[in-house]
C-alpha positions in Angstrom: 0.0 -0.3 -0.3 1.2 3.2 -1.2 1.2 6.0 2.2 1.2 9.6 1.4 4.4 11.3 2.9 4.1 14.8 2.6 1.4 17.9 2.0 3.3 18.3 -1.2 2.6 14.6 -2.3 -1.4 15.0 -1.3 -0.7 18.3 -3.5 0.7 16.7 -6.4 -1.7 13.3 -6.4 -4.7 16.1 -6.4 -3.1 17.9 -9.3 -2.2 15.0 -11.5 -5.8 13.5 -11.1 -7.5 16.9 -11.6 -5.2 17.2 -15.0 -6.1 14.0 -16.2 -9.8 14.6 -15.8 -9.4 17.9 -17.4 -7.6 16.1 -20.3 -9.9 13.1 -20.9 -12.9 15.8 -20.7 -11.1 17.4 -23.6 -10.3 14.8 -25.3 -14.1 13.5 -25.5 -15.2 16.8 -26.4 -12.6 17.0 -29.1 -13.5 13.2 -30.1 -17.0 14.0 -30.2 -16.3 17.4 -32.8 -14.8 14.6 -35.3 -11.3 16.0 -35.3 -10.1 12.2 -33.9 -9.8 9.6 -36.7 -12.5 7.1 -36.7 -12.3 3.6 -35.3 -14.9 1.4 -35.8 -15.5 -1.0 -32.9 -17.0 -4.3 -32.0 -17.1 -7.1 -29.6 -15.1 -10.0 -30.3 -14.9 -12.5 -27.6 -12.6 -11.1 -25.2 -11.2 -8.0 -27.0 -12.5 -5.0 -29.0 -11.6 -5.2 -32.6 -10.8 -2.0 -34.4 -9.2 -1.2 -38.2 -7.0 2.0 -37.6 -5.5 3.1 -41.1 -4.1 7.0 -40.2 -0.9 6.5 -38.5 1.8 3.7 -38.1 3.4 5.5 -35.2 0.4 6.3 -32.7 1.6 7.3 -29.9 3.3 10.6 -29.8 6.2 12.4 -27.6 7.6 9.5 -26.2 10.5 9.4 -24.5 13.8 6.9 -23.9 13.9 5.6 -20.6 16.9 7.7 -20.6 15.0 11.0 -21.2 15.8 11.3 -24.7 12.8 12.5 -26.8 12.2 9.9 -29.5 12.6 11.2 -33.3 10.0 8.9 -34.2 7.5 6.5 -32.3 7.6 2.6 -32.2 5.9 1.6 -35.3 3.3 -0.4 -35.5 2.7 -2.6 -39.0 6.2 -3.7 -39.4 5.1 -7.3 -40.5 4.5 -8.3 -37.3 2.1 -8.4 -34.4 3.2 -5.6 -31.9 1.7 -5.6 -28.2 1.6 -2.4 -26.6 2.0 -2.6 -22.6 0.5 0.7 -21.1 2.1 0.6 -17.4 3.1 2.9 -14.3 5.4 1.9 -11.7 2.9 2.4 -8.7 1.1 -0.7 -10.5 0.9 -3.9 -8.5 -0.6 -5.7 -12.0 2.0 -4.1 -13.8 4.4 -5.9 -11.8 2.9 -9.2 -12.0 2.3 -8.8 -16.0 5.9 -8.0 -16.4 7.0 -11.5 -16.7 3.9 -12.7 -18.5 4.9 -10.4 -21.2 8.3 -10.8 -21.1 7.7 -14.6 -21.9 5.5 -13.7 -25.0 7.7 -11.3 -26.4 10.7 -14.0 -26.0 8.6 -16.7 -27.4 7.3 -14.8 -30.3 9.8 -11.7 -31.5 12.0 -14.3 -33.8 9.1 -14.7 -35.5 5.7 -13.9 -35.3 5.0 -10.9 -32.2 6.7 -8.2 -30.7 6.0 -5.7 -27.6 6.9 -2.5 -26.4 6.0 -1.0 -23.2 5.1 2.4 -22.3 5.4 3.8 -19.0 2.9 5.8 -17.5 5.0 8.4 -15.3 6.1 10.8 -17.5 9.3 12.8 -17.6 9.2 13.6 -13.7 9.1 10.0 -13.3 12.3 8.9 -15.0 14.1 8.0 -12.2 11.4 5.7 -11.0 11.4 4.0 -13.9 14.6 3.1 -13.9 14.7 2.2 -11.0 11.4 0.2 -11.7 13.0 -1.8 -14.8 16.4 -2.3 -13.0 14.5 -3.7 -10.4 12.3 -6.1 -12.5 13.8 -7.1 -15.6 11.9 -7.3 -19.0 12.9 -8.4 -22.6 10.9 -5.5 -24.1 11.8 -2.4 -25.2 10.3 0.6 -22.8 9.2 4.3 -23.0 7.8 7.1 -21.1 4.8 8.9 -21.9 2.9 12.1 -20.3 -0.1 10.5 -19.0 -2.3 13.2 -20.7 -0.5 12.8 -24.4 -1.0 8.8 -23.9 -4.5 8.8 -22.8 -5.2 11.4 -26.0 -3.7 8.6 -28.4 -5.2 6.2 -26.5 -8.9 7.7 -26.8 -7.8 8.6 -30.5 -7.1 4.8 -31.5 -10.1 3.7 -29.8 -12.8 6.0 -28.7 -12.7 4.9 -25.4 -10.8 6.8 -22.3 -7.8 5.0 -20.9 -9.0 3.6 -17.8 -6.1 2.1 -15.6 -3.1 0.4 -16.0 -2.1 -2.4 -17.5 -3.5 -1.4 -20.6 -2.6 -3.2 -24.0 -3.4 -3.0 -27.7 -2.7 -5.0 -30.0 -2.2 -4.1 -33.8 -2.2 -6.8 -36.7 0.7 -7.2 -38.7 -0.9 -4.6 -41.2 -0.3 -1.9 -38.3 -4.5 -2.7 -37.9 -5.6 -2.1 -34.2 -7.2 -5.5 -33.5 -7.8 -5.3 -29.7 -7.6 -3.3 -26.5 -7.4 -4.8 -23.2 -7.5 -3.3 -19.7 -6.5 -5.2 -17.0 -4.4 -8.4 -16.8 -3.6 -10.9 -20.0 -2.7 -14.1 -20.2 0.2 -15.3 -23.2 -3.0 -17.8 -23.9 -4.6 -15.4 -24.4 -2.8 -13.3 -26.7 -1.6 -16.1 -28.3 -5.3 -17.3 -29.1 -6.3 -14.0 -30.2 -3.6 -13.6 -32.8 -4.5 -17.0 -34.3 -7.9 -16.2 -34.5 -7.5 -13.2 -36.3 -4.7 -14.0 -38.3 -5.3 -14.6 -42.1 
């Protein structure tokens, strides 16, 4: 359990929660006005199915874990399935999922699928992200994003609010968004989903 240690921590948490609510509301309004790309969504078993045609690099302003701004966002649609894990250092379920997602990445990276992660801790959380990744080793690349930017990118892709971590997005080899999953997921579920949606 996380304890708030000071008044400044309380203020920071309240400001972060307020900013999140404001940005999600703004993203919803922009989406309603038609400025975001249209994604046609339908239910398909355990995940949402959609099509995403406008962007091959769907996340903006990501940082490396060293704090450098990526000149080009990690691409999807490079001939392999791409699983994106959105996570945070203060997420206990993310910690449990890291070995699961690493196992999936290791089993598929040389064949048909890859993983990359996006930590929502932002530039101010780079030290925490690095400590976390040193303690919880993963085999897939990770980047750092500001919550507000990743939330807008997520809503642009799915027409849904980013509700928490971990959240997963799954893109097919052509770069189309085929599924999103808020919450934990198993290797078997990912593999079964890919098998059902492979041509």
